[in-house]
TORDOKE-572324 format. One record per atom (N, C-alpha, C): z, y, x; residue in one letter. Coordinates in steps of 0.2 Angstrom, whole numbers, padded with zeros to 4 digits, always signed. Atoms other than C-alpha are relative to their C-alpha. Layout:
ZYXA;...
//
This chain:
+0001+0000-0004M;+0306+0030-0214M;-0002-0004+0006M;+0003+0004-0003A;+0291+0021-0206A;+0007-0001+0010A;-0006+0002-0005D;+0301+0009-0189D;-0005+0005+0005D;+0004-0001-0009S;+0291+0019-0172S;+0001-0003+0005S;+0002+0003-0007S;+0294+0007-0161S;-0003-0008-0001S;+0005+0008+0000R;+0285-0009-0167R;-0007+0007+0001R;+0008+0001+0001P;+0267-0009-0162P;-0002+0003-0006P;+0005-0004+0008K;+0255+0000-0175K;-0009-0007+0001K;+0005+0003+0001V;+0241-0010-0179V;-0004+0001-0007V;+0006+0000+0006L;+0225-0003-0191L;+0000-0004-0002L;+0005+0007+0003V;+0221-0013-0205V;-0002+0006-0006V;+0002-0002+0004T;+0208-0006-0216T;-0003-0002-0004T;+0000+0004+0006G;+0205-0011-0233G;+0009-0001-0003G;-0007+0001+0000G;+0224-0009-0233G;+0003+0000-0006G;-0004+0001+0007A;+0228-0008-0252A;-0005-0006-0003A;+0003+0003+0003G;+0216-0020-0256G;+0003-0007+0000G;-0001+0005+0002Y;+0218-0038-0261Y;+0002-0004+0008Y;-0007+0004-0006I;+0223-0047-0243I;-0003+0005+0005I;-0004-0005-0006G;+0224-0032-0233G;+0009+0002-0001G;-0010-0002-0001S;+0242-0028-0243S;+0003-0005+0000S;-0006+0004-0001H;+0249-0047-0241H;-0002-0002+0007H;-0002+0001-0010T;+0242-0046-0220T;+0004+0005+0001T;-0003-0003-0002A;+0250-0030-0219A;+0007-0002-0002A;-0005+0006+0000V;+0266-0040-0226V;+0001-0005+0006V;+0000+0005-0007A;+0262-0054-0212A;+0001+0005+0006A;-0001-0001-0009L;+0260-0043-0197L;+0007+0005-0003L;-0007-0001-0002H;+0277-0033-0202H;+0006-0005+0002H;-0005+0008-0002E;+0286-0050-0205E;-0001+0001+0008E;+0003-0001-0006A;+0279-0051-0186A;+0002+0001+0004A;-0004-0005-0005G;+0287-0037-0180G;-0005+0004+0002G;+0006-0007+0001F;+0270-0025-0182F;+0002+0005-0005F;-0001-0006+0005M;+0269-0007-0190M;-0006-0002-0003M;+0005-0001+0001P;+0255-0009-0201P;-0001+0006-0001P;+0003-0006+0002V;+0245+0006-0204V;-0005+0001-0002V;+0002+0003+0006L;+0237+0006-0221L;-0009+0007-0002L;+0004-0006+0003V;+0218+0016-0224V;-0003-0006-0004V;+0002+0002+0004D;+0210+0015-0239D;-0006+0003-0005D;+0004-0005+0003N;+0195+0024-0248N;+0002-0001-0009N;-0004+0006+0007L;+0203+0014-0266L;-0007+0002-0005L;+0005+0000+0005Q;+0187+0014-0272Q;-0001-0009-0005Q;+0000+0005+0003N;+0190-0004-0278N;+0009-0006+0001N;-0006+0004+0000S;+0211-0005-0277S;+0003+0006-0002S;-0008-0008+0001K;+0226+0006-0281K;+0004+0002+0005K;-0004-0005-0008A;+0237+0017-0267A;+0008-0006-0005A;-0007+0003+0005S;+0250+0005-0283S;+0000-0005+0008S;-0001+0007-0004A;+0248-0009-0269A;+0005-0001+0007A;-0004-0003-0009V;+0254+0002-0251V;+0009-0001-0005V;-0008-0001+0002D;+0271+0004-0265D;+0003-0009+0000D;+0000+0009-0001G;+0271-0017-0267G;+0004-0003+0007G;-0001+0005-0010V;+0270-0020-0248V;+0009+0002+0003V;-0008-0003+0000Q;+0286-0007-0246Q;+0005-0003-0004Q;-0003+0006+0002A;+0293-0017-0258A;+0005-0004+0002A;-0002+0006-0002I;+0295-0032-0251I;+0002+0003+0008I;-0005+0000-0008V;+0298-0027-0233V;+0005+0004+0003V;-0006-0006-0001G;+0310-0013-0236G;+0001+0006+0005G;+0000-0003-0007D;+0300+0000-0223D;-0006+0003-0004D;+0008-0004-0002D;+0289+0014-0224D;-0007-0002+0003D;+0005+0004-0005I;+0271+0007-0220I;-0002+0009-0001I;+0003-0006+0003P;+0261+0023-0217P;-0008-0002-0002P;+0007+0001+0004F;+0245+0025-0229F;-0005+0007+0003F;+0006-0004+0002D;+0228+0034-0228D;-0004-0001-0006D;+0008+0000+0004T;+0215+0039-0241T;-0005+0002+0000T;+0003-0003-0005L;+0203+0037-0229L;-0009-0005-0002L;+0004+0004+0004D;+0184+0031-0232D;-0002+0000+0010D;+0004+0002-0008I;+0178+0022-0213I;-0008+0003+0002I;+0007-0003+0000R;+0162+0027-0214R;+0000+0008+0003R;+0000-0009-0002N;+0169+0049-0211N;+0002-0001+0005N;+0000+0001-0007A;+0168+0045-0192A;+0006+0006+0003A;-0005-0006-0001P;+0179+0065-0191P;+0008-0003-0002P;-0006+0001+0004E;+0192+0057-0203E;+0003-0005+0005E;-0005+0008-0001L;+0194+0040-0195L;+0004+0003+0010L;-0003-0006-0008N;+0193+0050-0175N;+0006+0003-0001N;-0002-0003-0001A;+0207+0059-0180A;+0006-0003-0001A;-0005+0006+0000L;+0215+0044-0185L;+0004-0004+0005L;-0001+0001-0005F;+0216+0037-0169F;+0004+0002+0003F;-0002-0005-0004G;+0220+0051-0162G;+0010+0000-0002G;-0007-0002+0004K;+0235+0052-0171K;+0005-0007+0003K;-0003+0006-0002H;+0241+0034-0168H;-0003-0005+0006H;+0003+0004-0005D;+0240+0023-0153D;+0001-0009-0004D;+0001+0006+0003F;+0233+0006-0160F;+0002-0006+0006F;-0003+0008-0002L;+0239-0012-0154L;-0009-0002+0000L;+0007+0001+0000G;+0222-0015-0160G;-0003+0003-0010G;+0003-0003+0008V;+0211-0017-0180V;-0002-0007-0003V;+0002+0007+0006L;+0211-0030-0194L;-0003+0006-0005L;+0006-0002+0005H;+0196-0025-0202H;-0002-0004-0006H;+0001+0001+0006F;+0195-0027-0222F;-0005+0002-0005F;+0001-0007+0005A;+0188-0013-0229A;-0011-0002+0000A;+0007+0002+0001S;+0171-0020-0238S;-0002+0000-0007S;+0001+0003+0007Y;+0162-0024-0253Y;-0002-0007+0000Y;-0001+0009+0000K;+0164-0042-0257K;-0002-0003-0006K;+0003+0006+0008A;+0157-0047-0275A;-0008-0002+0000A;+0008+0004-0001V;+0141-0059-0272V;-0006+0002-0005V;+0006+0000+0007G;+0133-0056-0292G;+0001+0008+0002G;-0002-0006+0001E;+0137-0036-0288E;-0007+0002+0006E;+0005-0001-0006S;+0127-0037-0270S;-0008-0005+0000S;+0004+0001+0002M;+0113-0045-0278M;-0007+0006-0004M;+0002-0007+0006V;+0108-0030-0291V;-0001+0006+0008V;-0002-0006+0000K;+0115-0016-0277K;-0002-0002+0008K;-0001+0001-0006P;+0111-0025-0259P;-0002+0008+0006P;-0001-0007-0004A;+0107-0008-0249A;+0007+0005+0000A;-0002-0005+0000M;+0121+0001-0255M;+0008-0006+0002M;-0007+0003-0004Y;+0133-0017-0246Y;-0003+0000+0008Y;+0001-0002-0008A;+0123-0013-0232A;+0002+0005+0002A;-0006-0008-0001A;+0128+0004-0230A;+0006-0001+0002A;-0006+0001-0002N;+0146-0001-0232N;+0002-0005+0005N;-0001+0003-0006N;+0148-0014-0224N;-0002-0001+0006N;+0005-0001-0007V;+0136-0013-0209V;+0000+0006+0001V;-0003-0009-0002G;+0138+0006-0208G;+0008+0000+0002G;-0009+0001-0002G;+0157+0004-0209G;+0002-0002+0008G;-0003+0003-0008L;+0157-0007-0195L;-0002+0004+0005L;+0003+0000-0006G;+0147-0001-0183G;+0003+0009-0001G;-0006-0004-0005V;+0158+0019-0185V;+0006-0002+0002V;-0008-0001-0004L;+0174+0011-0184L;+0000-0004+0006L;-0005+0000-0005L;+0171+0002-0171L;-0003+0004+0008L;+0000-0008-0007E;+0163+0018-0160E;+0003+0004-0001E;-0008-0006-0002V;+0180+0028-0166V;+0002-0003+0006V;-0005+0003-0006A;+0189+0012-0157A;-0004-0001+0007A;+0004-0001-0008S;+0177+0011-0142S;+0004+0007+0001S;+0000-0007-0005A;+0181+0030-0138A;+0007-0001-0001A;-0009+0000-0002H;+0201+0026-0140H;+0002-0005+0003H;-0004+0008-0006D;+0200+0010-0129D;+0003-0005-0004D;-0001+0007+0003V;+0203-0002-0143V;-0004-0005+0000V;+0004+0004-0001D;+0199-0017-0140D;+0002-0004-0003D;-0005+0009+0001N;+0208-0032-0149N;-0006+0000-0010N;+0003+0002+0005I;+0196-0034-0165I;+0002-0005-0006I;+0001+0001+0004V;+0201-0043-0179V;-0006-0002-0006V;+0006-0001+0002F;+0186-0044-0190F;-0002-0005-0008F;-0001+0004+0006S;+0187-0052-0210S;-0007+0000+0000S;+0006+0002+0004S;+0171-0061-0213S;+0000-0004-0003S;+0001+0005+0005S;+0166-0076-0223S;-0004-0006+0000S;+0004+0006-0002C;+0161-0095-0225C;-0006+0001-0006C;+0007-0001-0001T;+0145-0086-0234T;-0003+0002+0007T;+0006+0000-0005V;+0137-0085-0217V;-0003-0007+0000V;+0005+0007+0000Y;+0133-0103-0218Y;-0003+0000-0003Y;+0004+0003+0003G;+0122-0103-0233G;+0001-0004-0004G;+0003+0004+0003E;+0118-0116-0239E;-0001-0009+0005E;+0002+0003-0007P;+0126-0129-0225P;-0002-0006-0002P;+0003+0008+0003E;+0120-0146-0222E;+0004-0006-0001E;-0005+0005+0001D;+0134-0155-0218D;+0006+0004-0001D;-0008+0001+0002M;+0153-0157-0223M;+0004-0003+0000M;-0004-0007-0001P;+0165-0151-0220P;-0002+0004+0008P;+0002-0003-0004V;+0160-0136-0211V;+0002+0000+0007V;-0003-0001-0007V;+0162-0133-0192V;-0002+0006+0002V;+0002-0007+0000E;+0162-0115-0184E;-0008+0000+0005E;+0007-0001-0005S;+0145-0121-0172S;-0005-0003-0006S;+0005+0001+0006A;+0135-0125-0190A;-0004+0003-0001A;+0005-0004+0002P;+0120-0116-0190P;-0001+0004-0004P;+0002-0003+0008F;+0117-0102-0201F;-0004+0002-0003F;+0004+0004+0006Q;+0106-0106-0216Q;+0000+0009+0000Q;+0004-0005+0004R;+0096-0090-0223R;+0008+0000-0004R;-0006-0002+0004A;+0111-0082-0234A;-0003+0001-0006A;+0004-0002+0006E;+0111-0083-0251E;+0002+0003-0006E;-0004-0004+0007S;+0118-0067-0258S;-0003+0007+0009S;+0000-0006-0003P;+0114-0048-0249P;+0009-0001+0005P;-0007+0000-0002Y;+0135-0050-0248Y;+0000-0005+0010Y;+0001+0003-0005G;+0132-0063-0236G;-0002-0001+0004G;+0004-0003-0004W;+0118-0056-0226W;+0005+0003+0005W;-0005-0007-0002T;+0131-0041-0220T;+0005-0004+0003T;-0008+0001-0004K;+0146-0051-0215K;-0006-0007+0007K;+0003+0003-0003Q;+0132-0063-0205Q;-0004+0008+0005Q;+0003-0005-0001A;+0124-0045-0199A;+0005+0002+0005A;-0007-0005-0007C;+0143-0038-0193C;+0000-0004+0005C;-0001+0005-0007E;+0145-0054-0183E;-0004+0001+0006E;+0004-0003-0007R;+0131-0051-0172R;+0001+0009+0002R;-0002-0009-0005I;+0135-0034-0170I;+0006-0001+0003I;-0007+0001-0004L;+0152-0040-0166L;-0001-0001+0006L;+0001+0004-0002E;+0146-0051-0155E;-0005+0004+0006E;+0003-0006-0006D;+0133-0038-0145D;+0005+0007+0003D;-0007-0003-0004H;+0150-0026-0145H;+0002+0000+0004H;-0002+0004-0007A;+0158-0038-0135A;+0000+0002+0008A;+0002+0001-0003A;+0146-0040-0126A;-0003+0006+0008A;+0000-0008-0005A;+0142-0021-0120A;+0006+0001+0003A;-0006-0002-0002L;+0160-0018-0119L;+0001-0003+0007L;+0001+0005-0009G;+0162-0030-0105G;+0010-0002-0002G;-0006+0000-0001A;+0181-0030-0110A;+0005-0002-0010A;+0000-0001+0005A;+0183-0034-0131A;+0003-0008+0000A;+0001+0002+0003H;+0192-0045-0139H;+0002-0002-0008H;+0004+0002+0005V;+0186-0052-0155V;+0001-0006-0004V;+0000+0004+0008A;+0191-0064-0172A;-0002+0001-0004A;+0004+0001+0006L;+0179-0069-0182L;+0006-0004-0005L;-0005+0004+0003L;+0190-0076-0196L;-0006+0001-0008L;+0004+0004+0005R;+0179-0087-0208R;+0003+0000-0005R;-0004+0003+0007Y;+0188-0087-0225Y;-0002-0004-0005Y;+0005+0003+0005F;+0183-0098-0238F;+0004+0003-0007F;-0002-0003+0006N;+0192-0096-0255N;+0008+0002-0003N;-0010+0000-0002P;+0211-0086-0255P;-0003+0005-0008P;-0003-0002+0010I;+0220-0085-0272I;+0005-0001+0003I;-0011-0002+0000G;+0240-0082-0277G;-0001+0008+0001G;-0003-0003+0000A;+0248-0069-0274A;+0009-0001+0002A;-0008+0000-0002H;+0264-0064-0266H;+0005-0003-0003H;-0003+0002+0006P;+0279-0075-0273P;+0006+0003-0004P;-0002-0003+0003S;+0288-0059-0275S;-0002+0002-0009S;+0004-0003+0009A;+0275-0053-0290A;+0000+0008+0005A;+0003-0009-0003H;+0275-0034-0279H;-0007+0001+0000H;+0007-0003-0004I;+0256-0037-0273I;-0003-0008-0003I;+0004+0004+0002G;+0242-0050-0279G;-0005+0004-0002G;+0006-0003+0002E;+0222-0046-0285E;-0001+0003-0001E;+0001-0006+0004L;+0220-0032-0292L;-0008+0004-0006L;+0005-0001+0000P;+0204-0030-0298P;-0003+0005-0008P;-0001-0007+0005L;+0196-0014-0305L;-0007-0002-0006L;+0004+0001+0005G;+0186-0017-0321G;+0000-0008+0000G;+0003+0005+0002V;+0177-0034-0326V;+0002-0005+0008V;+0002+0001-0007P;+0182-0046-0311P;-0006-0003+0001P;+0006+0008-0003N;+0171-0056-0299N;+0002-0007+0000N;-0004+0004+0000N;+0182-0067-0294N;+0004-0006-0006N;-0003+0005+0003L;+0187-0084-0303L;+0007+0001-0002L;-0008-0001+0002I;+0205-0082-0304I;+0003+0004-0003I;-0002-0005+0005P;+0209-0065-0310P;-0002-0002-0006P;+0003+0002+0005F;+0195-0070-0322F;+0004-0004-0004F;-0005+0002+0002L;+0206-0082-0327L;+0005-0001-0003L;-0009-0001+0003T;+0222-0076-0328T;-0001+0005-0007T;+0000-0004+0005Q;+0216-0064-0339Q;-0002-0004-0006Q;+0002+0004+0001A;+0207-0074-0349A;+0004-0003-0007A;-0010+0003+0005V;+0225-0084-0353V;+0003+0005-0004V;-0006-0007+0004S;+0233-0067-0357S;-0005+0003-0005S;+0006-0006+0007G;+0217-0063-0371G;-0003+0006+0003G;+0002-0007-0003I;+0212-0048-0359I;-0009-0003-0001I;+0005+0005+0002R;+0195-0060-0360R;+0000-0003-0004R;-0001+0004+0006K;+0189-0069-0374K;+0000-0006+0004K;-0002+0006-0003A;+0186-0085-0362A;-0004+0003+0008A;+0002+0003-0008L;+0183-0090-0343L;-0008-0004-0002L;+0006+0001-0003T;+0163-0093-0339T;-0001-0001+0004T;-0001+0007-0008V;+0162-0109-0328V;-0008+0001+0000V;+0006+0001-0003F;+0144-0104-0319F;-0004-0006+0002F;+0003+0007-0002G;+0136-0120-0320G;+0001-0005-0002G;-0004+0006+0001G;+0139-0138-0326G;-0005-0006+0004G;+0004+0003-0002D;+0124-0144-0318D;-0001-0003+0007D;+0002+0000-0008Y;+0125-0146-0300Y;+0002-0007+0000Y;-0001+0007-0003D;+0126-0161-0287D;+0008+0000+0001D;-0007+0004-0001T;+0144-0163-0289T;+0002-0004-0007T;-0004+0005+0003P;+0156-0175-0295P;+0000+0000-0007P;-0001-0002+0006D;+0159-0165-0312D;-0005+0004-0001D;+0008-0005+0002G;+0143-0153-0311G;+0002+0005+0002G;-0001-0009-0003T;+0152-0136-0305T;+0003+0001+0008T;+0003-0002-0009C;+0153-0129-0289C;+0006-0001+0003C;-0007+0000-0002I;+0166-0133-0277I;+0001+0005+0008I;-0004-0004-0007R;+0178-0124-0264R;+0004+0002+0002R;-0008+0002-0004D;+0192-0122-0252D;+0003+0006-0004D;-0006-0007+0005Y;+0205-0112-0261Y;+0006-0001+0003Y;-0008-0005-0003L;+0219-0105-0250L;+0003+0003-0001L;-0004-0007+0004H;+0234-0095-0255H;+0000+0003+0006H;+0002-0005-0004V;+0231-0078-0249V;+0006+0001+0008V;-0002-0003-0005M;+0248-0077-0240M;-0002-0006+0006M;+0004+0004-0005D;+0241-0093-0229D;-0003+0003+0007D;+0005-0004-0005L;+0228-0082-0224L;+0002+0006+0003L;-0004-0006-0003A;+0239-0066-0222A;+0000-0004+0006A;-0001+0004-0009E;+0247-0077-0206E;-0006-0001+0003E;+0004-0001-0005A;+0230-0081-0199A;-0001+0005+0002A;+0001-0003-0001H;+0226-0064-0198H;+0005+0003+0009H;-0003-0002-0001V;+0243-0062-0189V;+0001-0004+0006V;+0003+0005-0008A;+0239-0078-0177A;-0006+0005+0001A;+0004-0001-0003A;+0224-0071-0174A;-0002+0007+0004A;-0001-0008-0003L;+0229-0051-0168L;+0004-0005+0008L;-0002-0002-0006Q;+0240-0061-0156Q;-0004-0006+0005Q;+0006+0003-0004W;+0225-0074-0150W;-0005+0006+0004W;+0004-0004-0001C;+0218-0058-0148C;+0004+0003+0012C;-0004-0004-0006L;+0231-0048-0135L;+0002-0006+0006L;-0002+0006-0006A;+0233-0065-0124A;-0007-0001+0002A;+0008+0000-0005Q;+0215-0062-0118Q;+0002+0002+0006Q;-0001-0004-0009P;+0212-0058-0101P;-0002+0008-0004P;+0001-0010+0003D;+0212-0036-0101D;-0010+0001+0000D;+0006-0003-0003D;+0196-0038-0089D;-0005-0007-0004D;+0005+0002+0003A;+0185-0049-0100A;-0001+0000-0007A;+0003+0002+0005S;+0174-0051-0116S;+0002-0005-0006S;+0002+0006+0002V;+0178-0064-0129V;+0001+0000-0009V;+0001+0002+0007I;+0173-0068-0146I;+0001-0005-0002I;-0001+0009+0004R;+0178-0084-0158R;+0002+0003-0007R;+0000+0002+0007P;+0174-0089-0173P;+0004-0004-0003P;-0005+0006+0003F;+0187-0098-0185F;+0000-0002-0006F;+0003-0001+0005N;+0183-0106-0199N;+0011+0000-0006N;-0004-0001+0002L;+0199-0101-0210L;+0001-0006-0007L;+0001+0004+0006G;+0202-0116-0226G;+0006-0006+0001G;-0004+0006-0003T;+0213-0129-0230T;-0005-0007+0002T;+0004+0006-0002G;+0199-0143-0229G;-0001-0005-0003G;+0000+0001+0007K;+0199-0147-0247K;-0003+0003-0004K;+0003-0002+0006G;+0187-0146-0260G;+0001-0001-0003G;+0000+0000+0006A;+0190-0142-0276A;-0005+0003-0006A;+0006+0000+0002S;+0178-0141-0289S;+0004+0006-0009S;-0005-0004+0006V;+0181-0125-0303V;+0004-0005-0006V;-0002+0000+0005L;+0184-0137-0318L;+0008-0004+0005L;-0009+0001-0003E;+0200-0145-0306E;+0004+0004+0003E;-0003-0007+0001V;+0206-0127-0304V;+0001+0001-0006V;+0000-0002+0006I;+0206-0125-0321I;+0005-0005-0003I;-0004+0005-0001Q;+0216-0142-0322Q;+0006+0001+0004Q;-0004-0001-0004G;+0225-0139-0310G;+0006+0007-0003G;-0003-0006+0002F;+0231-0120-0317F;+0004-0004-0006F;-0003+0001+0006E;+0235-0129-0332E;+0008-0006+0000E;-0006+0007-0002R;+0247-0144-0325R;+0005+0004+0002R;-0003-0004-0004A;+0254-0129-0314A;+0006+0007-0004A;-0004-0007+0001T;+0258-0115-0326T;+0003-0004-0008T;-0004+0001+0010G;+0260-0126-0345G;-0005+0005-0004G;+0005-0005+0004Q;+0243-0113-0351Q;-0003-0003+0002Q;+0007+0004+0000K;+0228-0119-0357K;-0006+0004+0001K;+0007-0005-0004V;+0211-0109-0351V;-0004-0001-0006V;+0006+0002+0005P;+0200-0106-0363P;-0007+0001+0006P;+0009+0001-0003Y;+0181-0110-0357Y;-0005+0001-0002Y;+0005+0004+0003T;+0164-0111-0359T;-0005+0000+0004T;+0005+0004-0005M;+0152-0118-0348M;-0007+0006+0000M;+0003-0004+0000G;+0138-0104-0342G;-0007-0002+0003G;+0005+0000-0004D;+0122-0103-0333D;+0001-0001+0007D;-0003+0000-0005R;+0122-0107-0315R;-0002+0009+0002R;+0000-0004-0001R;+0125-0089-0308R;-0005+0002+0008R;+0002+0000-0004E;+0114-0083-0295E;+0001+0004+0009E;-0006-0004-0006G;+0121-0081-0276G;+0002-0005+0003G;-0007+0005+0000D;+0131-0095-0279D;-0004-0006+0008D;+0002+0007-0002V;+0131-0110-0266V;+0003-0004-0004V;-0004+0007+0007V;+0135-0128-0274V;+0005+0000+0004V;-0006+0006-0003A;+0146-0135-0262A;+0003+0003+0008A;-0003-0004-0004I;+0157-0126-0248I;+0007-0002+0003I;-0007+0000+0000W;+0175-0133-0238W;-0002+0002+0006W;-0001+0000-0006A;+0180-0130-0222A;+0003-0006+0005A;-0007+0006-0004D;+0186-0140-0206D;+0001+0005+0004D;-0004-0008-0005P;+0198-0127-0200P;+0006-0003+0008P;-0003+0005-0007S;+0203-0141-0184S;+0001+0007+0007S;-0003-0007-0007R;+0200-0124-0171R;+0004+0003-0002R;-0006-0006-0001A;+0213-0114-0179A;+0006-0001-0001A;-0007+0006+0001A;+0226-0127-0181A;+0001+0000+0008A;-0004+0004-0010E;+0223-0132-0159E;-0002+0007+0003E;+0003-0008-0002E;+0217-0111-0155E;+0006+0005-0001E;-0005-0003+0001L;+0229-0103-0166L;+0009-0001-0003L;-0004+0005+0002G;+0242-0114-0169G;+0003+0002-0011G;+0000-0005+0008W;+0239-0109-0189W;-0003-0006-0006W;+0003+0004+0003R;+0237-0120-0202R;+0004+0002-0009R;+0002+0000+0009T;+0237-0121-0225T;+0009-0003+0000T;-0006+0005+0004T;+0255-0124-0231T;+0001+0000-0006T;+0000+0001+0008R;+0254-0120-0247R;-0005-0003-0007R;+0005+0005+0005S;+0247-0130-0261S;-0007+0004-0006S;+0005-0002+0006L;+0231-0126-0274L;+0005-0001-0005L;-0001-0002+0008E;+0242-0127-0290E;+0009+0003+0004E;-0003-0004+0002T;+0257-0117-0280T;-0004+0009+0000T;+0004-0006-0002S;+0244-0104-0276S;-0003+0002-0007S;-0001-0003+0005L;+0241-0103-0295L;+0002-0001-0004L;-0008-0003+0002A;+0258-0104-0300A;+0000+0009+0002A;-0003-0005-0002D;+0260-0089-0289D;-0005+0007-0004D;+0003-0005+0005A;+0246-0079-0297A;-0002+0000-0007A;-0002-0003+0008W;+0250-0080-0314W;+0006+0003+0000W;-0005-0005+0000R;+0266-0075-0311R;-0003+0006+0000R;+0003-0007+0002W;+0256-0060-0306W;-0002+0002-0005W;+0005-0002+0004Q;+0245-0058-0319Q;+0006+0002-0006Q;-0006-0002+0005E;+0264-0060-0331E;+0003+0005+0004E;-0001-0004-0002K;+0268-0046-0321K;-0004+0007-0003K;+0005-0006+0002L;+0253-0034-0325L;+0001+0000-0007L;+0001-0001+0008N;+0254-0038-0344N;+0006+0003-0002N;-0007-0004+0002Q;+0273-0034-0345Q;-0002+0009+0000Q;-0001-0010+0001E;+0268-0015-0337E;-0004+0002-0003E;+0006-0002+0003G;+0251-0016-0345G;-0003+0005+0006G;+0002-0003-0006S;+0244-0012-0328S;-0009-0005+0000S;+0008+0004+0000N;+0225-0024-0332N;-0004+0005-0001N;
//
C-alpha cells in the first residue's frame, strides 16, 4: 500500500522514459509520485519497474491529460504539492511529417493541464522543455539567455510555444512557481535495469537504436550525416545520464517550493554535462564501455537535426545545487545492461 504520509506530486507521462526515472528520484527524496500516462508511447510495465526499485506501491492511472473531466477528477482525489509535466510527443523526425498532431498534443495538453491545476490551486510546475528551443544556436556552450532561433522542427516549436504559455500563465496567475528544464540528450537506464528507455516500434533516439543494432534486432545503426562542420563530420550533442536528469527534476521542484507564496517566478535551467560528444564518439565510447562492436553505416542528413549543441549548466549548479555525476561511458554501460535484460525477456 502506498505511503499516505508523503507529499504527493503529479507526474504526467509517468510511464515514459524520463517520467519513470524521475518517479524513482522523487520517492527517494521523500515524495509520493502519482503517475498518469495514456500509454500511447509507453508501457505500464515501467510502473512495475519503479515499484520494484522503491519497494512501495506507486499510484498510477491510465489517463490522457487532454481529457479535462478525468484530469479534474484526479486532482479532486489527490492533494498535489506540484506537477512535473513530461507528457508529450518527442520525436523530431515524426514531428516533421505530423506537425498538427504535435501541436494538438504538446501545446493543447499543456493548456488543459494548466486550467485544471489552477482550478485546484496547484501552482508549482516543473516543465519538461528541451534544448531544441534554441534552434541552431549562434554561440556554444548555450546559456539560458541565448535568444531563440527559428525552431528546426515542429517538436522544437511546440516547446518554444509551451514555454511562452507558461510565462503568460505565471504572469496571469500572480503566484505561480515554474521551472523550465531545457534538457539536452538523456541516455542510459537505472542501474538496476528495472526501468530504461523502451521505444515502441523503431526507435527515434540514438542509443536505443544503437543497442538494438548491437543485439541484432536492427541490421545496423544509420548515422545521419557525416559531412557536418564538426571535427568528425557527425552531429554533436550533450548526453547526460537519465538518473542525473531525474535528480534535477527533484531539485527543480524543491526550488519551486522555496519561492515566495505571493509572487510568480518562472526560470529556465539548462540541464546537461557542459560537454558535447559526436555520434561517432558515442559509438566509440559504447564499444569501450561494453566491449561490443557497433554495426553502423553512414547515411544522409536527417531533416530537423541541429548540427551541434551543448549546455552551459552553470545556472542549475548555482541555483538548484545540481550537476551531473555520471560519465558518458557509465550511461552507455547502463543502457546496454537494460538492453540485455530486454533481450533475455524478449521484450523488445
